[in-house]
PyMOL CGO cylinders between C-alpha atoms (Angstrom):
from pymol import cmd
from pymol.cgo import CYLINDER

trace = [
    CYLINDER, -65.17, -8.02, 10.28, -64.43, -10.88, 7.90, 0.3, 1, 1, 1, 1, 1, 1,
    CYLINDER, -64.43, -10.88, 7.90, -66.36, -12.58, 5.18, 0.3, 1, 1, 1, 1, 1, 1,
    CYLINDER, -66.36, -12.58, 5.18, -67.83, -15.97, 5.99, 0.3, 1, 1, 1, 1, 1, 1,
    CYLINDER, -67.83, -15.97, 5.99, -65.63, -18.74, 4.64, 0.3, 1, 1, 1, 1, 1, 1,
    CYLINDER, -65.63, -18.74, 4.64, -66.87, -20.17, 1.38, 0.3, 1, 1, 1, 1, 1, 1,
    CYLINDER, -66.87, -20.17, 1.38, -69.32, -17.36, 0.76, 0.3, 1, 1, 1, 1, 1, 1,
    CYLINDER, -69.32, -17.36, 0.76, -68.32, -15.60, -2.49, 0.3, 1, 1, 1, 1, 1, 1,
    CYLINDER, -68.32, -15.60, -2.49, -68.68, -11.89, -3.06, 0.3, 1, 1, 1, 1, 1, 1,
    CYLINDER, -68.68, -11.89, -3.06, -71.65, -11.01, -5.21, 0.3, 1, 1, 1, 1, 1, 1,
    CYLINDER, -71.65, -11.01, -5.21, -70.27, -7.72, -6.53, 0.3, 1, 1, 1, 1, 1, 1,
    CYLINDER, -70.27, -7.72, -6.53, -67.44, -6.49, -8.75, 0.3, 1, 1, 1, 1, 1, 1,
    CYLINDER, -67.44, -6.49, -8.75, -64.86, -5.13, -6.34, 0.3, 1, 1, 1, 1, 1, 1,
    CYLINDER, -64.86, -5.13, -6.34, -63.14, -2.94, -8.96, 0.3, 1, 1, 1, 1, 1, 1,
    CYLINDER, -63.14, -2.94, -8.96, -66.45, -1.45, -10.06, 0.3, 1, 1, 1, 1, 1, 1,
    CYLINDER, -66.45, -1.45, -10.06, -67.36, -0.71, -6.45, 0.3, 1, 1, 1, 1, 1, 1,
    CYLINDER, -67.36, -0.71, -6.45, -63.97, 0.93, -5.87, 0.3, 1, 1, 1, 1, 1, 1,
    CYLINDER, -63.97, 0.93, -5.87, -64.41, 3.07, -8.98, 0.3, 1, 1, 1, 1, 1, 1,
    CYLINDER, -64.41, 3.07, -8.98, -67.72, 4.35, -7.61, 0.3, 1, 1, 1, 1, 1, 1,
    CYLINDER, -67.72, 4.35, -7.61, -66.00, 5.19, -4.31, 0.3, 1, 1, 1, 1, 1, 1,
    CYLINDER, -66.00, 5.19, -4.31, -63.31, 7.09, -6.21, 0.3, 1, 1, 1, 1, 1, 1,
    CYLINDER, -63.31, 7.09, -6.21, -66.01, 9.22, -7.84, 0.3, 1, 1, 1, 1, 1, 1,
    CYLINDER, -66.01, 9.22, -7.84, -67.55, 10.08, -4.46, 0.3, 1, 1, 1, 1, 1, 1,
    CYLINDER, -67.55, 10.08, -4.46, -64.21, 11.00, -2.88, 0.3, 1, 1, 1, 1, 1, 1,
    CYLINDER, -64.21, 11.00, -2.88, -63.18, 12.88, -6.03, 0.3, 1, 1, 1, 1, 1, 1,
    CYLINDER, -63.18, 12.88, -6.03, -66.32, 14.99, -5.86, 0.3, 1, 1, 1, 1, 1, 1,
    CYLINDER, -66.32, 14.99, -5.86, -66.60, 15.55, -2.11, 0.3, 1, 1, 1, 1, 1, 1,
    CYLINDER, -66.60, 15.55, -2.11, -63.13, 14.95, -0.70, 0.3, 1, 1, 1, 1, 1, 1,
    CYLINDER, -63.13, 14.95, -0.70, -62.40, 12.75, 2.30, 0.3, 1, 1, 1, 1, 1, 1,
    CYLINDER, -62.40, 12.75, 2.30, -64.08, 14.87, 4.94, 0.3, 1, 1, 1, 1, 1, 1,
    CYLINDER, -64.08, 14.87, 4.94, -67.39, 15.52, 3.19, 0.3, 1, 1, 1, 1, 1, 1,
    CYLINDER, -67.39, 15.52, 3.19, -67.88, 12.06, 1.68, 0.3, 1, 1, 1, 1, 1, 1,
    CYLINDER, -67.88, 12.06, 1.68, -70.37, 10.32, 3.96, 0.3, 1, 1, 1, 1, 1, 1,
    CYLINDER, -70.37, 10.32, 3.96, -70.67, 6.58, 4.45, 0.3, 1, 1, 1, 1, 1, 1,
    CYLINDER, -70.67, 6.58, 4.45, -74.24, 6.84, 3.21, 0.3, 1, 1, 1, 1, 1, 1,
    CYLINDER, -74.24, 6.84, 3.21, -73.05, 8.38, -0.08, 0.3, 1, 1, 1, 1, 1, 1,
    CYLINDER, -73.05, 8.38, -0.08, -70.32, 5.79, -0.40, 0.3, 1, 1, 1, 1, 1, 1,
    CYLINDER, -70.32, 5.79, -0.40, -72.50, 2.75, 0.25, 0.3, 1, 1, 1, 1, 1, 1,
    CYLINDER, -72.50, 2.75, 0.25, -75.22, 4.13, -2.01, 0.3, 1, 1, 1, 1, 1, 1,
    CYLINDER, -75.22, 4.13, -2.01, -72.80, 4.76, -4.90, 0.3, 1, 1, 1, 1, 1, 1,
    CYLINDER, -72.80, 4.76, -4.90, -71.05, 1.42, -4.43, 0.3, 1, 1, 1, 1, 1, 1,
    CYLINDER, -71.05, 1.42, -4.43, -74.28, -0.53, -4.04, 0.3, 1, 1, 1, 1, 1, 1,
    CYLINDER, -74.28, -0.53, -4.04, -73.07, -2.09, -0.79, 0.3, 1, 1, 1, 1, 1, 1,
    CYLINDER, -73.07, -2.09, -0.79, -74.23, -2.32, 2.77, 0.3, 1, 1, 1, 1, 1, 1,
    CYLINDER, -74.23, -2.32, 2.77, -71.92, -0.97, 5.46, 0.3, 1, 1, 1, 1, 1, 1,
    CYLINDER, -71.92, -0.97, 5.46, -70.92, -4.48, 6.61, 0.3, 1, 1, 1, 1, 1, 1,
    CYLINDER, -70.92, -4.48, 6.61, -70.05, -5.44, 3.02, 0.3, 1, 1, 1, 1, 1, 1,
    CYLINDER, -70.05, -5.44, 3.02, -68.02, -2.26, 2.55, 0.3, 1, 1, 1, 1, 1, 1,
    CYLINDER, -68.02, -2.26, 2.55, -66.04, -2.86, 5.74, 0.3, 1, 1, 1, 1, 1, 1,
    CYLINDER, -66.04, -2.86, 5.74, -65.51, -6.52, 4.90, 0.3, 1, 1, 1, 1, 1, 1,
    CYLINDER, -65.51, -6.52, 4.90, -64.18, -5.76, 1.41, 0.3, 1, 1, 1, 1, 1, 1,
    CYLINDER, -64.18, -5.76, 1.41, -62.28, -2.51, 1.92, 0.3, 1, 1, 1, 1, 1, 1,
    CYLINDER, -62.28, -2.51, 1.92, -61.91, -1.77, 5.62, 0.3, 1, 1, 1, 1, 1, 1,
    CYLINDER, -61.91, -1.77, 5.62, -62.95, 1.54, 7.14, 0.3, 1, 1, 1, 1, 1, 1,
    CYLINDER, -62.95, 1.54, 7.14, -63.38, 4.89, 5.37, 0.3, 1, 1, 1, 1, 1, 1,
    CYLINDER, -63.38, 4.89, 5.37, -59.69, 5.71, 5.72, 0.3, 1, 1, 1, 1, 1, 1,
    CYLINDER, -59.69, 5.71, 5.72, -58.61, 2.42, 4.15, 0.3, 1, 1, 1, 1, 1, 1,
    CYLINDER, -58.61, 2.42, 4.15, -61.17, 2.82, 1.38, 0.3, 1, 1, 1, 1, 1, 1,
    CYLINDER, -61.17, 2.82, 1.38, -59.89, 6.30, 0.55, 0.3, 1, 1, 1, 1, 1, 1,
    CYLINDER, -59.89, 6.30, 0.55, -56.30, 5.10, 0.34, 0.3, 1, 1, 1, 1, 1, 1,
    CYLINDER, -56.30, 5.10, 0.34, -57.31, 2.25, -1.95, 0.3, 1, 1, 1, 1, 1, 1,
    CYLINDER, -57.31, 2.25, -1.95, -59.27, 4.73, -4.07, 0.3, 1, 1, 1, 1, 1, 1,
    CYLINDER, -59.27, 4.73, -4.07, -56.27, 7.04, -4.35, 0.3, 1, 1, 1, 1, 1, 1,
    CYLINDER, -56.27, 7.04, -4.35, -54.10, 4.16, -5.57, 0.3, 1, 1, 1, 1, 1, 1,
    CYLINDER, -54.10, 4.16, -5.57, -56.78, 3.22, -8.07, 0.3, 1, 1, 1, 1, 1, 1,
    CYLINDER, -56.78, 3.22, -8.07, -56.85, 6.80, -9.37, 0.3, 1, 1, 1, 1, 1, 1,
    CYLINDER, -56.85, 6.80, -9.37, -53.07, 6.90, -9.70, 0.3, 1, 1, 1, 1, 1, 1,
    CYLINDER, -53.07, 6.90, -9.70, -52.78, 3.53, -11.43, 0.3, 1, 1, 1, 1, 1, 1,
    CYLINDER, -52.78, 3.53, -11.43, -55.63, 3.94, -13.90, 0.3, 1, 1, 1, 1, 1, 1,
    CYLINDER, -55.63, 3.94, -13.90, -55.72, 7.65, -14.71, 0.3, 1, 1, 1, 1, 1, 1,
    CYLINDER, -55.72, 7.65, -14.71, -52.44, 9.34, -13.87, 0.3, 1, 1, 1, 1, 1, 1,
    CYLINDER, -52.44, 9.34, -13.87, -50.34, 6.47, -15.24, 0.3, 1, 1, 1, 1, 1, 1,
    CYLINDER, -50.34, 6.47, -15.24, -52.17, 6.74, -18.56, 0.3, 1, 1, 1, 1, 1, 1,
    CYLINDER, -52.17, 6.74, -18.56, -51.30, 10.42, -18.90, 0.3, 1, 1, 1, 1, 1, 1,
    CYLINDER, -51.30, 10.42, -18.90, -47.73, 9.81, -17.76, 0.3, 1, 1, 1, 1, 1, 1,
    CYLINDER, -47.73, 9.81, -17.76, -47.18, 7.68, -20.86, 0.3, 1, 1, 1, 1, 1, 1,
    CYLINDER, -47.18, 7.68, -20.86, -47.53, 10.82, -22.97, 0.3, 1, 1, 1, 1, 1, 1,
    CYLINDER, -47.53, 10.82, -22.97, -44.76, 12.42, -20.93, 0.3, 1, 1, 1, 1, 1, 1,
    CYLINDER, -44.76, 12.42, -20.93, -42.31, 9.56, -21.29, 0.3, 1, 1, 1, 1, 1, 1,
    CYLINDER, -42.31, 9.56, -21.29, -42.92, 8.14, -24.76, 0.3, 1, 1, 1, 1, 1, 1,
    CYLINDER, -42.92, 8.14, -24.76, -42.36, 11.31, -26.81, 0.3, 1, 1, 1, 1, 1, 1,
    CYLINDER, -42.36, 11.31, -26.81, -38.65, 12.02, -27.50, 0.3, 1, 1, 1, 1, 1, 1,
    CYLINDER, -38.65, 12.02, -27.50, -39.03, 15.79, -27.82, 0.3, 1, 1, 1, 1, 1, 1,
    CYLINDER, -39.03, 15.79, -27.82, -39.27, 17.30, -24.34, 0.3, 1, 1, 1, 1, 1, 1,
    CYLINDER, -39.27, 17.30, -24.34, -41.48, 20.25, -25.22, 0.3, 1, 1, 1, 1, 1, 1,
    CYLINDER, -41.48, 20.25, -25.22, -43.91, 18.14, -27.22, 0.3, 1, 1, 1, 1, 1, 1,
    CYLINDER, -43.91, 18.14, -27.22, -43.98, 15.56, -24.40, 0.3, 1, 1, 1, 1, 1, 1,
    CYLINDER, -43.98, 15.56, -24.40, -44.79, 18.12, -21.71, 0.3, 1, 1, 1, 1, 1, 1,
    CYLINDER, -44.79, 18.12, -21.71, -47.42, 19.88, -23.78, 0.3, 1, 1, 1, 1, 1, 1,
    CYLINDER, -47.42, 19.88, -23.78, -49.06, 16.57, -24.65, 0.3, 1, 1, 1, 1, 1, 1,
    CYLINDER, -49.06, 16.57, -24.65, -49.04, 15.54, -20.99, 0.3, 1, 1, 1, 1, 1, 1,
    CYLINDER, -49.04, 15.54, -20.99, -50.62, 18.82, -19.89, 0.3, 1, 1, 1, 1, 1, 1,
    CYLINDER, -50.62, 18.82, -19.89, -53.27, 18.73, -22.61, 0.3, 1, 1, 1, 1, 1, 1,
    CYLINDER, -53.27, 18.73, -22.61, -54.11, 15.12, -21.76, 0.3, 1, 1, 1, 1, 1, 1,
    CYLINDER, -54.11, 15.12, -21.76, -54.52, 16.07, -18.11, 0.3, 1, 1, 1, 1, 1, 1,
    CYLINDER, -54.52, 16.07, -18.11, -56.71, 19.03, -19.07, 0.3, 1, 1, 1, 1, 1, 1,
    CYLINDER, -56.71, 19.03, -19.07, -59.03, 16.75, -21.02, 0.3, 1, 1, 1, 1, 1, 1,
    CYLINDER, -59.03, 16.75, -21.02, -59.51, 14.63, -17.91, 0.3, 1, 1, 1, 1, 1, 1,
    CYLINDER, -59.51, 14.63, -17.91, -59.82, 17.59, -15.52, 0.3, 1, 1, 1, 1, 1, 1,
    CYLINDER, -59.82, 17.59, -15.52, -62.65, 19.12, -17.53, 0.3, 1, 1, 1, 1, 1, 1,
    CYLINDER, -62.65, 19.12, -17.53, -64.29, 15.88, -18.68, 0.3, 1, 1, 1, 1, 1, 1,
    CYLINDER, -64.29, 15.88, -18.68, -68.04, 16.39, -18.11, 0.3, 1, 1, 1, 1, 1, 1,
    CYLINDER, -68.04, 16.39, -18.11, -68.45, 12.69, -17.31, 0.3, 1, 1, 1, 1, 1, 1,
    CYLINDER, -68.45, 12.69, -17.31, -65.99, 12.91, -14.40, 0.3, 1, 1, 1, 1, 1, 1,
    CYLINDER, -65.99, 12.91, -14.40, -66.44, 14.73, -11.08, 0.3, 1, 1, 1, 1, 1, 1,
    CYLINDER, -66.44, 14.73, -11.08, -64.28, 17.69, -12.12, 0.3, 1, 1, 1, 1, 1, 1,
    CYLINDER, -64.28, 17.69, -12.12, -60.81, 18.82, -11.18, 0.3, 1, 1, 1, 1, 1, 1,
    CYLINDER, -60.81, 18.82, -11.18, -58.20, 16.43, -9.83, 0.3, 1, 1, 1, 1, 1, 1,
    CYLINDER, -58.20, 16.43, -9.83, -58.77, 13.81, -7.12, 0.3, 1, 1, 1, 1, 1, 1,
    CYLINDER, -58.77, 13.81, -7.12, -55.39, 14.68, -5.58, 0.3, 1, 1, 1, 1, 1, 1,
    CYLINDER, -55.39, 14.68, -5.58, -55.66, 18.48, -5.76, 0.3, 1, 1, 1, 1, 1, 1,
    CYLINDER, -55.66, 18.48, -5.76, -59.26, 18.38, -4.54, 0.3, 1, 1, 1, 1, 1, 1,
    CYLINDER, -59.26, 18.38, -4.54, -58.16, 16.19, -1.66, 0.3, 1, 1, 1, 1, 1, 1,
    CYLINDER, -58.16, 16.19, -1.66, -55.23, 18.35, -0.58, 0.3, 1, 1, 1, 1, 1, 1,
    CYLINDER, -55.23, 18.35, -0.58, -57.65, 21.24, -0.05, 0.3, 1, 1, 1, 1, 1, 1,
    CYLINDER, -57.65, 21.24, -0.05, -58.84, 19.34, 3.05, 0.3, 1, 1, 1, 1, 1, 1,
    CYLINDER, -58.84, 19.34, 3.05, -55.34, 18.72, 4.39, 0.3, 1, 1, 1, 1, 1, 1,
    CYLINDER, -55.34, 18.72, 4.39, -54.57, 20.32, 7.72, 0.3, 1, 1, 1, 1, 1, 1,
    CYLINDER, -54.57, 20.32, 7.72, -58.04, 19.71, 9.11, 0.3, 1, 1, 1, 1, 1, 1,
    CYLINDER, -58.04, 19.71, 9.11, -58.39, 17.79, 12.34, 0.3, 1, 1, 1, 1, 1, 1,
    CYLINDER, -58.39, 17.79, 12.34, -60.76, 15.28, 10.74, 0.3, 1, 1, 1, 1, 1, 1,
    CYLINDER, -60.76, 15.28, 10.74, -58.27, 14.21, 8.06, 0.3, 1, 1, 1, 1, 1, 1,
    CYLINDER, -58.27, 14.21, 8.06, -56.24, 11.13, 9.10, 0.3, 1, 1, 1, 1, 1, 1,
    CYLINDER, -56.24, 11.13, 9.10, -52.48, 11.55, 8.96, 0.3, 1, 1, 1, 1, 1, 1,
    CYLINDER, -52.48, 11.55, 8.96, -52.20, 8.60, 6.56, 0.3, 1, 1, 1, 1, 1, 1,
    CYLINDER, -52.20, 8.60, 6.56, -54.57, 10.26, 4.09, 0.3, 1, 1, 1, 1, 1, 1,
    CYLINDER, -54.57, 10.26, 4.09, -52.76, 13.59, 4.25, 0.3, 1, 1, 1, 1, 1, 1,
    CYLINDER, -52.76, 13.59, 4.25, -49.40, 11.89, 3.83, 0.3, 1, 1, 1, 1, 1, 1,
    CYLINDER, -49.40, 11.89, 3.83, -50.61, 9.84, 0.85, 0.3, 1, 1, 1, 1, 1, 1,
    CYLINDER, -50.61, 9.84, 0.85, -52.05, 12.91, -0.89, 0.3, 1, 1, 1, 1, 1, 1,
    CYLINDER, -52.05, 12.91, -0.89, -48.89, 14.94, -0.40, 0.3, 1, 1, 1, 1, 1, 1,
    CYLINDER, -48.89, 14.94, -0.40, -46.81, 12.01, -1.62, 0.3, 1, 1, 1, 1, 1, 1,
    CYLINDER, -46.81, 12.01, -1.62, -48.96, 11.70, -4.75, 0.3, 1, 1, 1, 1, 1, 1,
    CYLINDER, -48.96, 11.70, -4.75, -48.65, 15.42, -5.39, 0.3, 1, 1, 1, 1, 1, 1,
    CYLINDER, -48.65, 15.42, -5.39, -44.88, 15.26, -4.98, 0.3, 1, 1, 1, 1, 1, 1,
    CYLINDER, -44.88, 15.26, -4.98, -44.79, 12.23, -7.25, 0.3, 1, 1, 1, 1, 1, 1,
    CYLINDER, -44.79, 12.23, -7.25, -46.31, 14.21, -10.11, 0.3, 1, 1, 1, 1, 1, 1,
    CYLINDER, -46.31, 14.21, -10.11, -43.77, 17.01, -9.71, 0.3, 1, 1, 1, 1, 1, 1,
    CYLINDER, -43.77, 17.01, -9.71, -40.94, 14.47, -9.57, 0.3, 1, 1, 1, 1, 1, 1,
    CYLINDER, -40.94, 14.47, -9.57, -42.19, 12.82, -12.75, 0.3, 1, 1, 1, 1, 1, 1,
    CYLINDER, -42.19, 12.82, -12.75, -42.22, 16.18, -14.55, 0.3, 1, 1, 1, 1, 1, 1,
    CYLINDER, -42.22, 16.18, -14.55, -38.79, 17.05, -13.14, 0.3, 1, 1, 1, 1, 1, 1,
    CYLINDER, -38.79, 17.05, -13.14, -37.28, 13.79, -14.37, 0.3, 1, 1, 1, 1, 1, 1,
    CYLINDER, -37.28, 13.79, -14.37, -38.65, 14.36, -17.87, 0.3, 1, 1, 1, 1, 1, 1,
    CYLINDER, -38.65, 14.36, -17.87, -37.28, 17.90, -17.90, 0.3, 1, 1, 1, 1, 1, 1,
    CYLINDER, -37.28, 17.90, -17.90, -33.94, 16.51, -16.76, 0.3, 1, 1, 1, 1, 1, 1,
    CYLINDER, -33.94, 16.51, -16.76, -33.90, 14.29, -19.84, 0.3, 1, 1, 1, 1, 1, 1,
    CYLINDER, -33.90, 14.29, -19.84, -34.74, 17.29, -21.98, 0.3, 1, 1, 1, 1, 1, 1,
    CYLINDER, -34.74, 17.29, -21.98, -31.81, 19.19, -20.46, 0.3, 1, 1, 1, 1, 1, 1,
    CYLINDER, -31.81, 19.19, -20.46, -29.46, 16.29, -21.21, 0.3, 1, 1, 1, 1, 1, 1,
    CYLINDER, -29.46, 16.29, -21.21, -30.68, 16.36, -24.81, 0.3, 1, 1, 1, 1, 1, 1,
    CYLINDER, -30.68, 16.36, -24.81, -30.05, 20.11, -25.05, 0.3, 1, 1, 1, 1, 1, 1,
    CYLINDER, -30.05, 20.11, -25.05, -33.75, 20.90, -25.44, 0.3, 1, 1, 1, 1, 1, 1,
    CYLINDER, -33.75, 20.90, -25.44, -34.38, 23.34, -22.58, 0.3, 1, 1, 1, 1, 1, 1,
    CYLINDER, -34.38, 23.34, -22.58, -34.46, 27.07, -23.32, 0.3, 1, 1, 1, 1, 1, 1,
    CYLINDER, -34.46, 27.07, -23.32, -31.35, 29.05, -22.32, 0.3, 1, 1, 1, 1, 1, 1,
    CYLINDER, -31.35, 29.05, -22.32, -31.27, 30.09, -18.68, 0.3, 1, 1, 1, 1, 1, 1,
    CYLINDER, -31.27, 30.09, -18.68, -33.96, 27.63, -17.58, 0.3, 1, 1, 1, 1, 1, 1,
    CYLINDER, -33.96, 27.63, -17.58, -33.31, 24.73, -15.20, 0.3, 1, 1, 1, 1, 1, 1,
    CYLINDER, -33.31, 24.73, -15.20, -35.36, 21.54, -14.83, 0.3, 1, 1, 1, 1, 1, 1,
    CYLINDER, -35.36, 21.54, -14.83, -36.09, 22.47, -11.20, 0.3, 1, 1, 1, 1, 1, 1,
    CYLINDER, -36.09, 22.47, -11.20, -37.48, 25.91, -12.04, 0.3, 1, 1, 1, 1, 1, 1,
    CYLINDER, -37.48, 25.91, -12.04, -39.57, 24.60, -14.91, 0.3, 1, 1, 1, 1, 1, 1,
    CYLINDER, -39.57, 24.60, -14.91, -40.89, 21.67, -12.87, 0.3, 1, 1, 1, 1, 1, 1,
    CYLINDER, -40.89, 21.67, -12.87, -42.04, 24.06, -10.15, 0.3, 1, 1, 1, 1, 1, 1,
    CYLINDER, -42.04, 24.06, -10.15, -43.67, 26.29, -12.76, 0.3, 1, 1, 1, 1, 1, 1,
    CYLINDER, -43.67, 26.29, -12.76, -45.58, 23.52, -14.52, 0.3, 1, 1, 1, 1, 1, 1,
    CYLINDER, -45.58, 23.52, -14.52, -46.54, 21.77, -11.28, 0.3, 1, 1, 1, 1, 1, 1,
    CYLINDER, -46.54, 21.77, -11.28, -48.11, 25.04, -10.16, 0.3, 1, 1, 1, 1, 1, 1,
    CYLINDER, -48.11, 25.04, -10.16, -49.83, 25.23, -13.54, 0.3, 1, 1, 1, 1, 1, 1,
    CYLINDER, -49.83, 25.23, -13.54, -51.31, 21.75, -13.06, 0.3, 1, 1, 1, 1, 1, 1,
    CYLINDER, -51.31, 21.75, -13.06, -52.69, 22.74, -9.67, 0.3, 1, 1, 1, 1, 1, 1,
    CYLINDER, -52.69, 22.74, -9.67, -54.17, 25.89, -11.17, 0.3, 1, 1, 1, 1, 1, 1,
    CYLINDER, -54.17, 25.89, -11.17, -55.77, 23.97, -14.03, 0.3, 1, 1, 1, 1, 1, 1,
    CYLINDER, -55.77, 23.97, -14.03, -57.36, 21.58, -11.53, 0.3, 1, 1, 1, 1, 1, 1,
    CYLINDER, -57.36, 21.58, -11.53, -58.86, 24.44, -9.54, 0.3, 1, 1, 1, 1, 1, 1,
    CYLINDER, -58.86, 24.44, -9.54, -60.14, 26.10, -12.71, 0.3, 1, 1, 1, 1, 1, 1,
    CYLINDER, -60.14, 26.10, -12.71, -61.76, 22.86, -13.87, 0.3, 1, 1, 1, 1, 1, 1,
    CYLINDER, -61.76, 22.86, -13.87, -63.34, 22.28, -10.46, 0.3, 1, 1, 1, 1, 1, 1,
    CYLINDER, -63.34, 22.28, -10.46, -64.82, 25.78, -10.75, 0.3, 1, 1, 1, 1, 1, 1,
    CYLINDER, -64.82, 25.78, -10.75, -66.37, 24.96, -14.12, 0.3, 1, 1, 1, 1, 1, 1,
    CYLINDER, -66.37, 24.96, -14.12, -63.76, 26.01, -16.69, 0.3, 1, 1, 1, 1, 1, 1,
    CYLINDER, -63.76, 26.01, -16.69, -64.06, 23.99, -19.90, 0.3, 1, 1, 1, 1, 1, 1,
    CYLINDER, -64.06, 23.99, -19.90, -61.40, 22.19, -21.89, 0.3, 1, 1, 1, 1, 1, 1,
    CYLINDER, -61.40, 22.19, -21.89, -60.98, 25.02, -24.41, 0.3, 1, 1, 1, 1, 1, 1,
    CYLINDER, -60.98, 25.02, -24.41, -60.09, 27.51, -21.68, 0.3, 1, 1, 1, 1, 1, 1,
    CYLINDER, -60.09, 27.51, -21.68, -57.66, 25.08, -20.06, 0.3, 1, 1, 1, 1, 1, 1,
    CYLINDER, -57.66, 25.08, -20.06, -55.97, 24.44, -23.39, 0.3, 1, 1, 1, 1, 1, 1,
    CYLINDER, -55.97, 24.44, -23.39, -55.55, 28.18, -23.94, 0.3, 1, 1, 1, 1, 1, 1,
    CYLINDER, -55.55, 28.18, -23.94, -53.88, 28.53, -20.54, 0.3, 1, 1, 1, 1, 1, 1,
    CYLINDER, -53.88, 28.53, -20.54, -51.55, 25.61, -21.32, 0.3, 1, 1, 1, 1, 1, 1,
    CYLINDER, -51.55, 25.61, -21.32, -50.55, 26.99, -24.71, 0.3, 1, 1, 1, 1, 1, 1,
    CYLINDER, -50.55, 26.99, -24.71, -49.89, 30.40, -23.15, 0.3, 1, 1, 1, 1, 1, 1,
    CYLINDER, -49.89, 30.40, -23.15, -47.72, 28.87, -20.42, 0.3, 1, 1, 1, 1, 1, 1,
    CYLINDER, -47.72, 28.87, -20.42, -45.75, 26.88, -22.99, 0.3, 1, 1, 1, 1, 1, 1,
    CYLINDER, -45.75, 26.88, -22.99, -44.53, 30.19, -24.41, 0.3, 1, 1, 1, 1, 1, 1,
    CYLINDER, -44.53, 30.19, -24.41, -41.73, 30.04, -21.81, 0.3, 1, 1, 1, 1, 1, 1,
    CYLINDER, -41.73, 30.04, -21.81, -40.39, 27.12, -23.84, 0.3, 1, 1, 1, 1, 1, 1,
    CYLINDER, -40.39, 27.12, -23.84, -40.18, 28.28, -27.46, 0.3, 1, 1, 1, 1, 1, 1,
    CYLINDER, -40.18, 28.28, -27.46, -40.32, 25.69, -30.17, 0.3, 1, 1, 1, 1, 1, 1,
    CYLINDER, -40.32, 25.69, -30.17, -36.95, 24.80, -31.60, 0.3, 1, 1, 1, 1, 1, 1,
    CYLINDER, -36.95, 24.80, -31.60, -36.98, 25.70, -35.30, 0.3, 1, 1, 1, 1, 1, 1,
    CYLINDER, -36.98, 25.70, -35.30, -36.37, 22.85, -37.67, 0.3, 1, 1, 1, 1, 1, 1,
    CYLINDER, -36.37, 22.85, -37.67, -32.90, 22.91, -39.19, 0.3, 1, 1, 1, 1, 1, 1,
    CYLINDER, -32.90, 22.91, -39.19, -32.82, 24.55, -42.59, 0.3, 1, 1, 1, 1, 1, 1,
    CYLINDER, -32.82, 24.55, -42.59, -31.21, 22.94, -45.57, 0.3, 1, 1, 1, 1, 1, 1,
    CYLINDER, -31.21, 22.94, -45.57, -28.25, 24.69, -47.06, 0.3, 1, 1, 1, 1, 1, 1,
    CYLINDER, -28.25, 24.69, -47.06, -28.79, 25.53, -50.67, 0.3, 1, 1, 1, 1, 1, 1,
    CYLINDER, -28.79, 25.53, -50.67, -25.88, 24.97, -53.03, 0.3, 1, 1, 1, 1, 1, 1,
    CYLINDER, -25.88, 24.97, -53.03, -25.51, 26.94, -56.22, 0.3, 1, 1, 1, 1, 1, 1,
    CYLINDER, -25.51, 26.94, -56.22, -25.12, 24.81, -59.26, 0.3, 1, 1, 1, 1, 1, 1,
    CYLINDER, -25.12, 24.81, -59.26, -22.05, 25.47, -61.32, 0.3, 1, 1, 1, 1, 1, 1,
    CYLINDER, -22.05, 25.47, -61.32, -22.86, 27.28, -64.54, 0.3, 1, 1, 1, 1, 1, 1,
]
cmd.load_cgo(trace, "trace")
């Protein structure tokens, strides 16, 4: 279905997509109905199909919107800080603030979505995109930990691969906790406890020199 030539859209396409993201974030792909989507977006079904395609295409566009607007913002905290430990902790705490934000649906769009994966009603393209997004987060963490290793910042005996797996599992756990109603304070406590595997490097001490008598 295509829009009639010369007839402009009368809605903000980004705003409508943001409303769709909220519906999918809350309900997942399978349980988000077209009625809920059109109601939240303020569109008729023909307008939705004309602007975004079918439900599958809309979900994929929503996932990209989530990644570009939200995840990219938190990733900056991971990459801009020179100290690896501080960068990772800041990234995790920033994610936790979003996961437990009372003004957002709760949990993580990606983690919530992967809970539906494997079902017969989930299109292969949706499942593939979710798993790719999940892997992308772990890869991003792994690359930052690789930089920390090059800078001699990782704790003895720890590899970037092992730590990336650990903290990726932590992120998934935080998302599930937030979806179940855990608040930011509890998530922060869990993060700070997990960071104990990476002790802070003590600041170098100044050598004191005795003055000659």
